[in-house]
N, C-alpha and C positions, 0 to 999 in steps of 0.2 A: 435258467431258473436256479439250478444248483449253485452256480457261481454267485448269483445275487444273494441267495440264502446264506452262503458261507461268508460273504462280505458283511452281511448284516450281523451275523453271529460274532464276527471279528470286532466290529464296531461296538457291539454290546459288551464284549469282554473288556475292551479298552476303557469304556465308560465305567465299568464295574471296578476296574483297577484304580482308576483315578479317584472314584468315590472312597474306596478302601484306603487309599493313601491319605486322603483328606481326614478321614476318621483317625488314622494312626498319628498324623501330625497333630491333630487337636488333642489327642490323648497324652502327648508329651507335656502339655500345659498342666499347671497345678490348679485344678478346679477349686481347691479348698481356699485359694487366696481371695476368693470373693468374700472370705472371712474378713473381719475388721469392720464390717458394716452392721453388725448386730447391735452394738451399743450406740445410743444417742448421747453424745457428750454434751453436758450442760455448758452453755455459754458459747458454743461453736458458732451460733448464728450471729453473734455480735462481739466477737473476740477483740475487734479493734477498739471497742469502748474502753478497754483496759490500758490502752496506750495514751500517753499525753498528746495534746494537740500539736506540740512543737516537734514531735518525732519527724525526722527526715525520712521521706518516703523511700529514698534510695537505700536506706539502711534497714528497711523492713524485710521480714522473711514472709513470703506470701505463697500459699498453695495455688497451683494452677492446673488446668486439665487440657490435654491435647485432644483436638477434635471433640470438643466438650459435649456436643449433642449426639454423638454417634453411639446410639444404643441398639442399633439394628445391624444385622450381618447381611452381606451380599449373598443373595439366593439362599439364605438360611444356613450358609456354611460357617461353622463355628470359627469366630475370631478372625474373620477375613476383613471386616469393615468396622465392627463394633469396638470402640476403644474405651468405653466407660460402662460401668455397671450402675452407677447412680444417675438418676435423671437430673436435669438442670436445677429444679427446686431443691432436690436432695443435696446436690453439691453445694448450693448456696448455704443451706442450713448446716452443712458439715464444715463450713469455713472456707471453702474455695472462693477466691476472689479474682482470679485471672482466667479468662475463658477464650479459647481458640475457636472462633466461629467461622465456618466455611459456607460461602454463599453462592448459590446458583440462581442467576436471574432467568427465570422461566417465563418470558414474556410479561415482565412486570410483577410476577409473583416471586418473592425472594425466598427460595427454599433452602433449607440447610441440608447439605450433602457431605458425604465422604466418598470421593470418586463418583461413580454413577449411582451410588445407593442413596436414595432419599431417606431422611431421618424423621419423617412425619412431623416436621416442625418448620415454621417459617421465621424469618428475621423479625417480623412484627411480633410474633409470640415470644421470641427471645427478649426483645426490648421491653415488652409488657411485663414479663416475668422479672426482669431486673428492676424496672420501675416500681413494681409492687413491693419487692423485697426491700428496696432502699427506703420506701415510704414507711415501712414497719421497723427498719433498722437504720436510722439516719447516721449512726456512728460509723457505718461501713462505707467503702467505695469499691467499685468494680472496674476492672480493666477488661475491655473488650478488644481482642486482637482479631481482626477480620481479614479474610483472604478469599479471592475468587476461587471457586472449585468447579470441577467438571467442565463446563463450557463458558465460564465467566472469567474475564481477565481482571487485572488489578485496577485498571482505569474505571471499569464499570462499578467496582466495589467502592471506590472513592466517592463517586457521585451518589451512590445509594446511602452511604453513611451520612454524607452531607445533608441529604433530604431529611433524615431522621433528626439530625441535630437542629436543623431549621424549624422543624415541627415543634420541638420542645427544648429550647436551648437551656432552660434552667436545670434540666436533668443532666447536662453534660459539663465536664470540665473543659473550659475554653482556653486554658493556657497553651503555650507553644511546645511544651515538653515536660519531662519529668527529670529535672536536674537536681542538684544538691540544695537548691534554694526552696524547693517545694516541700511544704509541711503537710502533715496529716490533716490539719484543720482546713487546708485549701481544697481537700478532696472529699471530705465526709459528705455522704449523700449523693455523690456524683458517679457518672460513668465516664471513664477515661477511654476514649476511642483511639485505637492504634491500627496500623496497617501492616499486614504481612504480604509478601509477594514472592513469586517464583522467579528464578533466573537460571541461566544455563550451568552455573557452577555449583549451586547448592539447591537443596530441595525447597528452601524458602529463606527469607530473611526479613527482619523487621525494618520499619522506617527508622534508620539509625539516628535521625535527628531527635527522636523521642526515646528510643530504647536501644539497648545493646543485646543482641541475641547470640546465644551459644547453643549448639545442639549436636547430639551424637549422630553418627552416620545412621540414617533411618533404616536401611536394609542391611541385614546381617545374617551370617550363619555362625557367628561366634558371640553369644550373648555375654559371656564373661568379659570379653574385650570391650563391648559396649558399656558395661557397667564401670569398668576402669576408666573409660573415656568420660563417662558422666561424673565420676568422682574428681577427675582432673579439672573439669570445668568448675565444679563447686569449690574446690580448693583454690583455684585461680581467683574466683570471685571473692572468697573469704579473705584472701591475703591482699586484695587490692584496695586502694582508696577510690571509692566509687564517685564518679561525677555525674552518672546517669543510671537509670534503673537497669539492672541486669536481669535477663530472662533466660533461664537454662531449660531447654527442651530435652528431657531425659527419656524420650519415647522412641521406640524402634520396633520393627517387626522381624520375626524370624522367617527367612526365605526357605520354604520347604520344597518338596518335590514339585517339578513343573513350574517353579517360581511362585507357587501359591503362598500367600502371606499367612502367618499366624502371629497375631499381636500379643496374645496372652502368654505365649512362651517367654517373650521378653519381659513383660510386666511382672509375671509371677516369679521371675528370677531377680529382677532389679528392685522391685518395691520393698520386699522384706529386708534386703540388705541396705537399701537407702534409709529405711526407717531406723535400723540399728545404728547406722552412721550418724544420723541426725539427732538421735536420742541424747548424745553426750553434750549437745549444744542447747539443751532446754534452758530457757530463761537467760541465755548469755547475750543475746542481741548480736550474734556474729553476722557479718555481712554475707548473706547467702542469697539474697535477691528473691526473685520469683522462681519457684521450682515447679515445672510443668511435667506431669506424668500421664501415662495411660492407666486405666482401671484404678483410679485413686479410690481408696477406701476412707471411711470416716476416721479410722484410727490414724492412717497415714497423713490425712489432711491436718489432723490435730497435732501430730508430731511435728509437722512443718511449721505451723503458726506458733507453736509453743517455743520455738527457737527465739522469738522476740523477747526483748528485755521488759517483761511486765513488771 
């Protein structure tokens, strides 16, 4: 009995240490960077209306969000699964137009997940939210990048998307890709469906017949290096003659003790620096492509789309 009691005490102490470590790791993050959401910027909900119809889509600068519907944390542990502070409707109204949607096929119910964490939203609700928004703001278009998550593979997601397109084809862009021939007028009021998939060499990649993806190494213990990597992708895109849409994923997580992730440590370091970097391109129309981040704020979203040549 004594040995059993001692072992139980030992396990309790280990659990206590793990919990304390999680709190300490979370405290490294900058909680104030939820800031930037206080102001509702006028015109963010229909910023594309200020661009001419003949604008080449490959030359647009578009705000995007990684794991767009991830507003809930795993077991309530801070910043382990939640990648966004704004809800899906809030992101749309803030000007975000590219969404990374992770789908788990739970016996025909298409749930939105980040890993094992259910985000209390289904794909039906996502599409309905997009449809309602576009009905109210027909000058805009939305890019939906989908990927199988948790126990769902890429082949399953392909069939799921096709079923939604067949249900309401007028809502979707039916072209074969987003190359330099596609103009904004071709996409207004539409959802552009794209596919992301996992492979053995990278965390994920896009259907390269439609998009070109660049992304920082997702797991890091050196946030500064991740930011420098992010800048190199943006500079590479900016200096290129683009023949297809470039999507830069600037999201990563800090690997803390016991391998426990903290997403906000990275976003609170990268996002304010990214905002400062992009502010010099306001109104220039520089080729920066789609910029996808974690914990996007209303102000960062505006900074991104304001790089377009209005």
